[in-house]
PDB file of N, CA, C and O in Angstrom:
ATOM      1  N   MET A   1     -10.366 -23.747  35.565  1.00  0.00           N
ATOM      2  CA  MET A   1      -9.240 -24.613  35.346  1.00  0.00           C
ATOM      3  C   MET A   1      -9.427 -25.303  33.995  1.00  0.00           C
ATOM      4  O   MET A   1     -10.534 -25.705  33.635  1.00  0.00           O
ATOM      5  N   THR A   2      -8.333 -25.432  33.262  1.00  0.00           N
ATOM      6  CA  THR A   2      -8.406 -26.109  31.977  1.00  0.00           C
ATOM      7  C   THR A   2      -8.222 -27.619  32.165  1.00  0.00           C
ATOM      8  O   THR A   2      -7.752 -28.072  33.209  1.00  0.00           O
ATOM      9  N   ILE A   3      -8.591 -28.373  31.157  1.00  0.00           N
ATOM     10  CA  ILE A   3      -8.445 -29.831  31.217  1.00  0.00           C
ATOM     11  C   ILE A   3      -6.970 -30.206  31.355  1.00  0.00           C
ATOM     12  O   ILE A   3      -6.621 -31.125  32.095  1.00  0.00           O
ATOM     13  N   GLU A   4      -6.110 -29.487  30.636  1.00  0.00           N
ATOM     14  CA  GLU A   4      -4.685 -29.786  30.680  1.00  0.00           C
ATOM     15  C   GLU A   4      -4.129 -29.615  32.093  1.00  0.00           C
ATOM     16  O   GLU A   4      -3.351 -30.445  32.564  1.00  0.00           O
ATOM     17  N   ASN A   5      -4.529 -28.539  32.762  1.00  0.00           N
ATOM     18  CA  ASN A   5      -4.097 -28.331  34.144  1.00  0.00           C
ATOM     19  C   ASN A   5      -4.742 -29.341  35.085  1.00  0.00           C
ATOM     20  O   ASN A   5      -4.116 -29.800  36.041  1.00  0.00           O
ATOM     21  N   GLY A   6      -5.993 -29.681  34.809  1.00  0.00           N
ATOM     22  CA  GLY A   6      -6.698 -30.657  35.632  1.00  0.00           C
ATOM     23  C   GLY A   6      -6.035 -32.021  35.603  1.00  0.00           C
ATOM     24  O   GLY A   6      -5.967 -32.705  36.625  1.00  0.00           O
ATOM     25  N   ILE A   7      -5.544 -32.421  34.433  1.00  0.00           N
ATOM     26  CA  ILE A   7      -4.835 -33.699  34.311  1.00  0.00           C
ATOM     27  C   ILE A   7      -3.584 -33.693  35.188  1.00  0.00           C
ATOM     28  O   ILE A   7      -3.306 -34.662  35.893  1.00  0.00           O
ATOM     29  N   LYS A   8      -2.839 -32.597  35.136  1.00  0.00           N
ATOM     30  CA  LYS A   8      -1.617 -32.496  35.942  1.00  0.00           C
ATOM     31  C   LYS A   8      -1.930 -32.529  37.429  1.00  0.00           C
ATOM     32  O   LYS A   8      -1.241 -33.198  38.200  1.00  0.00           O
ATOM     33  N   VAL A   9      -2.972 -31.804  37.834  1.00  0.00           N
ATOM     34  CA  VAL A   9      -3.365 -31.783  39.246  1.00  0.00           C
ATOM     35  C   VAL A   9      -3.817 -33.169  39.697  1.00  0.00           C
ATOM     36  O   VAL A   9      -3.423 -33.640  40.764  1.00  0.00           O
ATOM     37  N   LEU A  10      -4.637 -33.815  38.886  1.00  0.00           N
ATOM     38  CA  LEU A  10      -5.143 -35.140  39.229  1.00  0.00           C
ATOM     39  C   LEU A  10      -4.019 -36.170  39.308  1.00  0.00           C
ATOM     40  O   LEU A  10      -3.955 -36.938  40.268  1.00  0.00           O
ATOM     41  N   ALA A  11      -3.136 -36.195  38.316  1.00  0.00           N
ATOM     42  CA  ALA A  11      -2.039 -37.164  38.308  1.00  0.00           C
ATOM     43  C   ALA A  11      -1.091 -36.924  39.481  1.00  0.00           C
ATOM     44  O   ALA A  11      -0.692 -37.872  40.157  1.00  0.00           O
ATOM     45  N   GLY A  12      -0.731 -35.679  39.723  1.00  0.00           N
ATOM     46  CA  GLY A  12       0.161 -35.374  40.839  1.00  0.00           C
ATOM     47  C   GLY A  12      -0.443 -35.725  42.188  1.00  0.00           C
ATOM     48  O   GLY A  12       0.240 -36.239  43.074  1.00  0.00           O
ATOM     49  N   SER A  13      -1.727 -35.444  42.334  1.00  0.00           N
ATOM     50  CA  SER A  13      -2.415 -35.765  43.590  1.00  0.00           C
ATOM     51  C   SER A  13      -2.479 -37.271  43.814  1.00  0.00           C
ATOM     52  O   SER A  13      -2.286 -37.748  44.932  1.00  0.00           O
ATOM     53  N   MET A  14      -2.749 -38.014  42.746  1.00  0.00           N
ATOM     54  CA  MET A  14      -2.824 -39.470  42.882  1.00  0.00           C
ATOM     55  C   MET A  14      -1.468 -40.071  43.226  1.00  0.00           C
ATOM     56  O   MET A  14      -1.395 -41.007  44.022  1.00  0.00           O
ATOM     57  N   VAL A  15      -0.400 -39.554  42.645  1.00  0.00           N
ATOM     58  CA  VAL A  15       0.940 -40.053  42.960  1.00  0.00           C
ATOM     59  C   VAL A  15       1.277 -39.766  44.420  1.00  0.00           C
ATOM     60  O   VAL A  15       1.758 -40.647  45.134  1.00  0.00           O
ATOM     61  N   LEU A  16       1.026 -38.539  44.863  1.00  0.00           N
ATOM     62  CA  LEU A  16       1.314 -38.200  46.257  1.00  0.00           C
ATOM     63  C   LEU A  16       0.463 -39.017  47.226  1.00  0.00           C
ATOM     64  O   LEU A  16       0.959 -39.474  48.255  1.00  0.00           O
ATOM     65  N   LEU A  17      -0.811 -39.200  46.901  1.00  0.00           N
ATOM     66  CA  LEU A  17      -1.687 -40.014  47.732  1.00  0.00           C
ATOM     67  C   LEU A  17      -1.188 -41.452  47.813  1.00  0.00           C
ATOM     68  O   LEU A  17      -1.182 -42.050  48.889  1.00  0.00           O
ATOM     69  N   SER A  18      -0.770 -42.006  46.683  1.00  0.00           N
ATOM     70  CA  SER A  18      -0.309 -43.398  46.695  1.00  0.00           C
ATOM     71  C   SER A  18       0.985 -43.554  47.482  1.00  0.00           C
ATOM     72  O   SER A  18       1.198 -44.588  48.115  1.00  0.00           O
ATOM     73  N   VAL A  19       1.851 -42.548  47.452  1.00  0.00           N
ATOM     74  CA  VAL A  19       3.080 -42.611  48.252  1.00  0.00           C
ATOM     75  C   VAL A  19       2.744 -42.607  49.742  1.00  0.00           C
ATOM     76  O   VAL A  19       3.315 -43.379  50.512  1.00  0.00           O
ATOM     77  N   VAL A  20       1.829 -41.747  50.141  1.00  0.00           N
ATOM     78  CA  VAL A  20       1.419 -41.691  51.551  1.00  0.00           C
ATOM     79  C   VAL A  20       0.757 -43.004  51.972  1.00  0.00           C
ATOM     80  O   VAL A  20       1.053 -43.538  53.041  1.00  0.00           O
ATOM     81  N   LEU A  21      -0.136 -43.521  51.132  1.00  0.00           N
ATOM     82  CA  LEU A  21      -0.801 -44.786  51.450  1.00  0.00           C
ATOM     83  C   LEU A  21       0.185 -45.949  51.498  1.00  0.00           C
ATOM     84  O   LEU A  21       0.055 -46.842  52.335  1.00  0.00           O
ATOM     85  N   THR A  22       1.167 -45.938  50.607  1.00  0.00           N
ATOM     86  CA  THR A  22       2.190 -46.987  50.609  1.00  0.00           C
ATOM     87  C   THR A  22       2.998 -46.947  51.902  1.00  0.00           C
ATOM     88  O   THR A  22       3.317 -47.990  52.473  1.00  0.00           O
ATOM     89  N   GLN A  23       3.322 -45.751  52.354  1.00  0.00           N
ATOM     90  CA  GLN A  23       4.139 -45.601  53.557  1.00  0.00           C
ATOM     91  C   GLN A  23       3.373 -45.948  54.829  1.00  0.00           C
ATOM     92  O   GLN A  23       3.925 -46.586  55.726  1.00  0.00           O
ATOM     93  N   PHE A  24       2.121 -45.541  54.919  1.00  0.00           N
ATOM     94  CA  PHE A  24       1.411 -45.646  56.187  1.00  0.00           C
ATOM     95  C   PHE A  24       0.326 -46.723  56.239  1.00  0.00           C
ATOM     96  O   PHE A  24      -0.116 -47.082  57.331  1.00  0.00           O
ATOM     97  N   VAL A  25      -0.114 -47.247  55.098  1.00  0.00           N
ATOM     98  CA  VAL A  25      -1.209 -48.217  55.112  1.00  0.00           C
ATOM     99  C   VAL A  25      -0.727 -49.601  54.684  1.00  0.00           C
ATOM    100  O   VAL A  25      -0.745 -50.546  55.473  1.00  0.00           O
ATOM    101  N   HIS A  26      -0.295 -49.711  53.424  1.00  0.00           N
ATOM    102  CA  HIS A  26       0.124 -51.026  52.924  1.00  0.00           C
ATOM    103  C   HIS A  26       1.045 -50.832  51.726  1.00  0.00           C
ATOM    104  O   HIS A  26       0.783 -49.971  50.887  1.00  0.00           O
ATOM    105  N   PRO A  27       2.113 -51.614  51.629  1.00  0.00           N
ATOM    106  CA  PRO A  27       3.069 -51.462  50.520  1.00  0.00           C
ATOM    107  C   PRO A  27       2.470 -51.683  49.130  1.00  0.00           C
ATOM    108  O   PRO A  27       3.013 -51.183  48.145  1.00  0.00           O
ATOM    109  N   ASN A  28       1.378 -52.411  49.033  1.00  0.00           N
ATOM    110  CA  ASN A  28       0.789 -52.672  47.718  1.00  0.00           C
ATOM    111  C   ASN A  28       0.141 -51.444  47.089  1.00  0.00           C
ATOM    112  O   ASN A  28      -0.235 -51.490  45.917  1.00  0.00           O
ATOM    113  N   PHE A  29       0.000 -50.355  47.829  1.00  0.00           N
ATOM    114  CA  PHE A  29      -0.528 -49.126  47.234  1.00  0.00           C
ATOM    115  C   PHE A  29       0.449 -48.525  46.233  1.00  0.00           C
ATOM    116  O   PHE A  29       0.095 -47.594  45.510  1.00  0.00           O
ATOM    117  N   ILE A  30       1.675 -49.043  46.180  1.00  0.00           N
ATOM    118  CA  ILE A  30       2.634 -48.581  45.173  1.00  0.00           C
ATOM    119  C   ILE A  30       2.106 -48.860  43.769  1.00  0.00           C
ATOM    120  O   ILE A  30       2.495 -48.192  42.811  1.00  0.00           O
ATOM    121  N   TRP A  31       1.215 -49.853  43.647  1.00  0.00           N
ATOM    122  CA  TRP A  31       0.631 -50.176  42.342  1.00  0.00           C
ATOM    123  C   TRP A  31      -0.264 -49.053  41.824  1.00  0.00           C
ATOM    124  O   TRP A  31      -0.478 -48.944  40.617  1.00  0.00           O
ATOM    125  N   LEU A  32      -0.779 -48.230  42.706  1.00  0.00           N
ATOM    126  CA  LEU A  32      -1.538 -47.060  42.266  1.00  0.00           C
ATOM    127  C   LEU A  32      -0.622 -46.092  41.519  1.00  0.00           C
ATOM    128  O   LEU A  32      -1.022 -45.508  40.512  1.00  0.00           O
ATOM    129  N   THR A  33       0.599 -45.924  42.010  1.00  0.00           N
ATOM    130  CA  THR A  33       1.575 -45.079  41.337  1.00  0.00           C
ATOM    131  C   THR A  33       1.927 -45.658  39.973  1.00  0.00           C
ATOM    132  O   THR A  33       2.048 -44.923  38.993  1.00  0.00           O
ATOM    133  N   VAL A  34       2.091 -46.971  39.913  1.00  0.00           N
ATOM    134  CA  VAL A  34       2.394 -47.636  38.647  1.00  0.00           C
ATOM    135  C   VAL A  34       1.248 -47.424  37.657  1.00  0.00           C
ATOM    136  O   VAL A  34       1.488 -47.150  36.481  1.00  0.00           O
ATOM    137  N   PHE A  35       0.020 -47.546  38.121  1.00  0.00           N
ATOM    138  CA  PHE A  35      -1.145 -47.349  37.265  1.00  0.00           C
ATOM    139  C   PHE A  35      -1.194 -45.926  36.713  1.00  0.00           C
ATOM    140  O   PHE A  35      -1.443 -45.728  35.524  1.00  0.00           O
ATOM    141  N   VAL A  36      -0.959 -44.945  37.566  1.00  0.00           N
ATOM    142  CA  VAL A  36      -0.993 -43.540  37.124  1.00  0.00           C
ATOM    143  C   VAL A  36       0.099 -43.294  36.087  1.00  0.00           C
ATOM    144  O   VAL A  36      -0.147 -42.651  35.067  1.00  0.00           O
ATOM    145  N   GLY A  37       1.297 -43.798  36.342  1.00  0.00           N
ATOM    146  CA  GLY A  37       2.392 -43.633  35.392  1.00  0.00           C
ATOM    147  C   GLY A  37       2.113 -44.301  34.057  1.00  0.00           C
ATOM    148  O   GLY A  37       2.381 -43.727  33.001  1.00  0.00           O
ATOM    149  N   ALA A  38       1.573 -45.517  34.102  1.00  0.00           N
ATOM    150  CA  ALA A  38       1.243 -46.232  32.869  1.00  0.00           C
ATOM    151  C   ALA A  38       0.147 -45.500  32.091  1.00  0.00           C
ATOM    152  O   ALA A  38       0.185 -45.443  30.862  1.00  0.00           O
ATOM    153  N   ASN A  39      -0.816 -44.947  32.805  1.00  0.00           N
ATOM    154  CA  ASN A  39      -1.893 -44.201  32.148  1.00  0.00           C
ATOM    155  C   ASN A  39      -1.343 -42.939  31.483  1.00  0.00           C
ATOM    156  O   ASN A  39      -1.761 -42.592  30.378  1.00  0.00           O
ATOM    157  N   LEU A  40      -0.418 -42.256  32.139  1.00  0.00           N
ATOM    158  CA  LEU A  40       0.191 -41.067  31.533  1.00  0.00           C
ATOM    159  C   LEU A  40       0.978 -41.433  30.282  1.00  0.00           C
ATOM    160  O   LEU A  40       0.931 -40.710  29.287  1.00  0.00           O
ATOM    161  N   LEU A  41       1.700 -42.546  30.323  1.00  0.00           N
ATOM    162  CA  LEU A  41       2.452 -42.982  29.149  1.00  0.00           C
ATOM    163  C   LEU A  41       1.536 -43.338  27.986  1.00  0.00           C
ATOM    164  O   LEU A  41       1.771 -42.911  26.855  1.00  0.00           O
ATOM    165  N   GLN A  42       0.503 -44.112  28.256  1.00  0.00           N
ATOM    166  CA  GLN A  42      -0.387 -44.501  27.161  1.00  0.00           C
ATOM    167  C   GLN A  42      -1.110 -43.299  26.590  1.00  0.00           C
ATOM    168  O   GLN A  42      -1.348 -43.245  25.383  1.00  0.00           O
ATOM    169  N   SER A  43      -1.468 -42.325  27.429  1.00  0.00           N
ATOM    170  CA  SER A  43      -2.162 -41.149  26.903  1.00  0.00           C
ATOM    171  C   SER A  43      -1.231 -40.271  26.066  1.00  0.00           C
ATOM    172  O   SER A  43      -1.680 -39.581  25.151  1.00  0.00           O
ATOM    173  N   ALA A  44       0.058 -40.299  26.382  1.00  0.00           N
ATOM    174  CA  ALA A  44       1.016 -39.540  25.577  1.00  0.00           C
ATOM    175  C   ALA A  44       1.135 -40.120  24.172  1.00  0.00           C
ATOM    176  O   ALA A  44       1.305 -39.378  23.204  1.00  0.00           O
ATOM    177  N   PHE A  45       1.045 -41.445  24.059  1.00  0.00           N
ATOM    178  CA  PHE A  45       1.176 -42.087  22.752  1.00  0.00           C
ATOM    179  C   PHE A  45      -0.137 -42.155  21.978  1.00  0.00           C
ATOM    180  O   PHE A  45      -0.137 -42.069  20.750  1.00  0.00           O
ATOM    181  N   THR A  46      -1.250 -42.308  22.682  1.00  0.00           N
ATOM    182  CA  THR A  46      -2.532 -42.483  21.995  1.00  0.00           C
ATOM    183  C   THR A  46      -3.361 -41.209  21.925  1.00  0.00           C
ATOM    184  O   THR A  46      -4.223 -41.080  21.055  1.00  0.00           O
ATOM    185  N   GLY A  47      -3.111 -40.268  22.829  1.00  0.00           N
ATOM    186  CA  GLY A  47      -3.908 -39.043  22.878  1.00  0.00           C
ATOM    187  C   GLY A  47      -5.243 -39.236  23.579  1.00  0.00           C
ATOM    188  O   GLY A  47      -6.080 -38.333  23.578  1.00  0.00           O
ATOM    189  N   ILE A  48      -5.450 -40.402  24.178  1.00  0.00           N
ATOM    190  CA  ILE A  48      -6.699 -40.700  24.867  1.00  0.00           C
ATOM    191  C   ILE A  48      -6.423 -40.808  26.365  1.00  0.00           C
ATOM    192  O   ILE A  48      -5.607 -41.623  26.795  1.00  0.00           O
ATOM    193  N   CYS A  49      -7.107 -39.981  27.157  1.00  0.00           N
ATOM    194  CA  CYS A  49      -6.953 -40.023  28.608  1.00  0.00           C
ATOM    195  C   CYS A  49      -8.335 -40.148  29.237  1.00  0.00           C
ATOM    196  O   CYS A  49      -9.176 -39.267  29.056  1.00  0.00           O
ATOM    197  N   PRO A  50      -8.582 -41.229  29.973  1.00  0.00           N
ATOM    198  CA  PRO A  50      -9.899 -41.424  30.580  1.00  0.00           C
ATOM    199  C   PRO A  50     -10.298 -40.307  31.552  1.00  0.00           C
ATOM    200  O   PRO A  50     -11.487 -40.047  31.732  1.00  0.00           O
ATOM    201  N   ALA A  51      -9.339 -39.660  32.166  1.00  0.00           N
ATOM    202  CA  ALA A  51      -9.647 -38.605  33.128  1.00  0.00           C
ATOM    203  C   ALA A  51     -10.294 -37.391  32.461  1.00  0.00           C
ATOM    204  O   ALA A  51     -11.017 -36.639  33.115  1.00  0.00           O
ATOM    205  N   VAL A  52     -10.044 -37.197  31.177  1.00  0.00           N
ATOM    206  CA  VAL A  52     -10.621 -36.058  30.460  1.00  0.00           C
ATOM    207  C   VAL A  52     -12.146 -36.125  30.501  1.00  0.00           C
ATOM    208  O   VAL A  52     -12.808 -35.098  30.648  1.00  0.00           O
ATOM    209  N   PHE A  53     -12.697 -37.311  30.372  1.00  0.00           N
ATOM    210  CA  PHE A  53     -14.146 -37.494  30.423  1.00  0.00           C
ATOM    211  C   PHE A  53     -14.719 -36.931  31.724  1.00  0.00           C
ATOM    212  O   PHE A  53     -15.718 -36.212  31.710  1.00  0.00           O
ATOM    213  N   PHE A  54     -14.080 -37.262  32.846  1.00  0.00           N
ATOM    214  CA  PHE A  54     -14.574 -36.806  34.149  1.00  0.00           C
ATOM    215  C   PHE A  54     -14.326 -35.315  34.359  1.00  0.00           C
ATOM    216  O   PHE A  54     -15.148 -34.631  34.968  1.00  0.00           O
ATOM    217  N   LEU A  55     -13.210 -34.813  33.865  1.00  0.00           N
ATOM    218  CA  LEU A  55     -12.938 -33.386  34.002  1.00  0.00           C
ATOM    219  C   LEU A  55     -13.925 -32.550  33.196  1.00  0.00           C
ATOM    220  O   LEU A  55     -14.298 -31.455  33.619  1.00  0.00           O
ATOM    221  N   LYS A  56     -14.350 -33.053  32.041  1.00  0.00           N
ATOM    222  CA  LYS A  56     -15.360 -32.337  31.252  1.00  0.00           C
ATOM    223  C   LYS A  56     -16.692 -32.303  31.992  1.00  0.00           C
ATOM    224  O   LYS A  56     -17.393 -31.292  31.953  1.00  0.00           O
ATOM    225  N   ILE A  57     -17.047 -33.388  32.660  1.00  0.00           N
ATOM    226  CA  ILE A  57     -18.278 -33.423  33.453  1.00  0.00           C
ATOM    227  C   ILE A  57     -18.212 -32.390  34.576  1.00  0.00           C
ATOM    228  O   ILE A  57     -19.218 -31.766  34.914  1.00  0.00           O
ATOM    229  N   LEU A  58     -17.021 -32.214  35.150  1.00  0.00           N
ATOM    230  CA  LEU A  58     -16.844 -31.251  36.241  1.00  0.00           C
ATOM    231  C   LEU A  58     -16.782 -29.805  35.738  1.00  0.00           C
ATOM    232  O   LEU A  58     -16.698 -28.873  36.537  1.00  0.00           O
ATOM    233  N   GLY A  59     -16.822 -29.620  34.418  1.00  0.00           N
ATOM    234  CA  GLY A  59     -16.890 -28.267  33.877  1.00  0.00           C
ATOM    235  C   GLY A  59     -15.579 -27.691  33.397  1.00  0.00           C
ATOM    236  O   GLY A  59     -15.526 -26.503  33.076  1.00  0.00           O
ATOM    237  N   CYS A  60     -14.533 -28.464  33.333  1.00  0.00           N
ATOM    238  CA  CYS A  60     -13.259 -27.968  32.823  1.00  0.00           C
ATOM    239  C   CYS A  60     -13.328 -27.809  31.313  1.00  0.00           C
ATOM    240  O   CYS A  60     -13.971 -28.603  30.625  1.00  0.00           O
ATOM    241  N   LYS A  61     -12.673 -26.793  30.808  1.00  0.00           N
ATOM    242  CA  LYS A  61     -12.644 -26.523  29.370  1.00  0.00           C
ATOM    243  C   LYS A  61     -11.238 -26.769  28.848  1.00  0.00           C
ATOM    244  O   LYS A  61     -10.266 -26.646  29.593  1.00  0.00           O
ATOM    245  N   ALA A  62     -11.126 -27.118  27.566  1.00  0.00           N
ATOM    246  CA  ALA A  62      -9.826 -27.266  26.918  1.00  0.00           C
ATOM    247  C   ALA A  62      -9.212 -25.881  26.735  1.00  0.00           C
ATOM    248  O   ALA A  62      -9.933 -24.885  26.680  1.00  0.00           O
ATOM    249  N   GLU A  63      -7.871 -25.815  26.640  1.00  0.00           N
ATOM    250  CA  GLU A  63      -7.214 -24.526  26.455  1.00  0.00           C
ATOM    251  C   GLU A  63      -7.650 -23.854  25.165  1.00  0.00           C
ATOM    252  O   GLU A  63      -7.640 -22.626  25.074  1.00  0.00           O
ATOM    253  N   THR A  64      -8.029 -24.634  24.173  1.00  0.00           N
ATOM    254  CA  THR A  64      -8.460 -24.056  22.895  1.00  0.00           C
ATOM    255  C   THR A  64      -9.877 -23.496  22.968  1.00  0.00           C
ATOM    256  O   THR A  64     -10.302 -22.785  22.057  1.00  0.00           O
ATOM    257  N   ASP A  65     -10.624 -23.807  24.047  1.00  0.00           N
ATOM    258  CA  ASP A  65     -12.010 -23.331  24.207  1.00  0.00           C
ATOM    259  C   ASP A  65     -12.088 -21.965  24.874  1.00  0.00           C
ATOM    260  O   ASP A  65     -13.193 -21.477  25.113  1.00  0.00           O
ATOM    261  N   LYS A  66     -10.991 -21.345  25.177  1.00  0.00           N
ATOM    262  CA  LYS A  66     -11.007 -20.080  25.927  1.00  0.00           C
ATOM    263  C   LYS A  66     -11.706 -19.005  25.203  1.00  0.00           C
ATOM    264  O   LYS A  66     -11.802 -17.885  25.704  1.00  0.00           O
TER     265      LYS A  66
END
Protein backbone atom coordinates (compact mmCIF):
# COMPACT_ATOMS: atom_id res chain seq x y z
CA MET A 1 0.00 0.00 0.00
CA THR A 2 1.26 3.47 -0.80
CA ILE A 3 1.29 6.36 1.66
CA GLU A 4 -1.27 8.21 -0.45
CA ASN A 5 -3.70 5.29 -0.27
CA GLY A 6 -2.91 4.79 3.41
CA ILE A 7 -3.92 8.38 4.19
CA LYS A 8 -7.26 7.86 2.45
CA VAL A 9 -7.88 4.57 4.26
CA LEU A 10 -6.93 6.04 7.63
CA ALA A 11 -9.01 9.22 7.21
CA GLY A 12 -12.06 7.33 5.94
CA SER A 13 -11.83 4.77 8.73
CA MET A 14 -11.55 7.47 11.38
CA VAL A 15 -14.58 9.34 10.02
CA LEU A 16 -16.68 6.17 9.93
CA LEU A 17 -15.52 5.18 13.42
CA SER A 18 -16.37 8.61 14.81
CA VAL A 19 -19.85 8.49 13.27
CA VAL A 20 -20.51 5.10 14.88
CA LEU A 21 -19.13 6.27 18.23
CA THR A 22 -21.20 9.47 18.04
CA GLN A 23 -24.36 7.47 17.38
CA PHE A 24 -23.90 4.71 19.92
CA VAL A 25 -21.53 6.00 22.64
CA HIS A 26 -21.56 9.77 23.11
CA PRO A 27 -22.39 12.80 20.92
CA ASN A 28 -19.04 14.44 21.67
CA PHE A 29 -17.27 11.91 19.44
CA ILE A 30 -18.36 14.16 16.57
CA TRP A 31 -15.25 16.20 17.46
CA LEU A 32 -13.13 13.33 16.16
CA THR A 33 -14.70 13.91 12.74
CA VAL A 34 -13.98 17.63 13.04
CA PHE A 35 -10.36 16.88 13.93
CA VAL A 36 -9.90 14.55 10.94
CA GLY A 37 -11.44 17.10 8.58
CA ALA A 38 -9.32 19.94 9.95
CA ASN A 39 -6.19 17.80 9.63
CA LEU A 40 -7.01 17.00 6.00
CA LEU A 41 -7.52 20.70 5.26
CA GLN A 42 -4.28 21.80 6.88
CA SER A 43 -2.32 19.06 5.12
CA ALA A 44 -3.74 20.16 1.77
CA PHE A 45 -2.43 23.69 2.33
CA THR A 46 0.85 22.92 4.09
CA GLY A 47 1.80 19.55 2.59
CA ILE A 48 2.50 18.22 6.08
CA CYS A 49 0.46 15.28 7.38
CA PRO A 50 1.32 13.72 10.75
CA ALA A 51 -0.10 10.36 9.67
CA VAL A 52 2.64 10.01 7.04
CA PHE A 53 5.20 9.53 9.81
CA PHE A 54 3.30 6.53 11.18
CA LEU A 55 2.57 5.06 7.76
CA LYS A 56 6.28 5.15 6.92
CA ILE A 57 7.02 3.26 10.15
CA LEU A 58 4.46 0.64 9.08
CA GLY A 59 6.35 0.19 5.80
CA CYS A 60 4.24 2.16 3.33
CA LYS A 61 6.10 3.68 0.40
CA ALA A 62 5.36 6.88 -1.52
CA GLU A 63 3.99 6.46 -5.05
CA THR A 64 7.23 7.92 -6.40
CA ASP A 65 9.24 5.16 -4.62
CA LYS A 66 7.81 2.36 -6.77
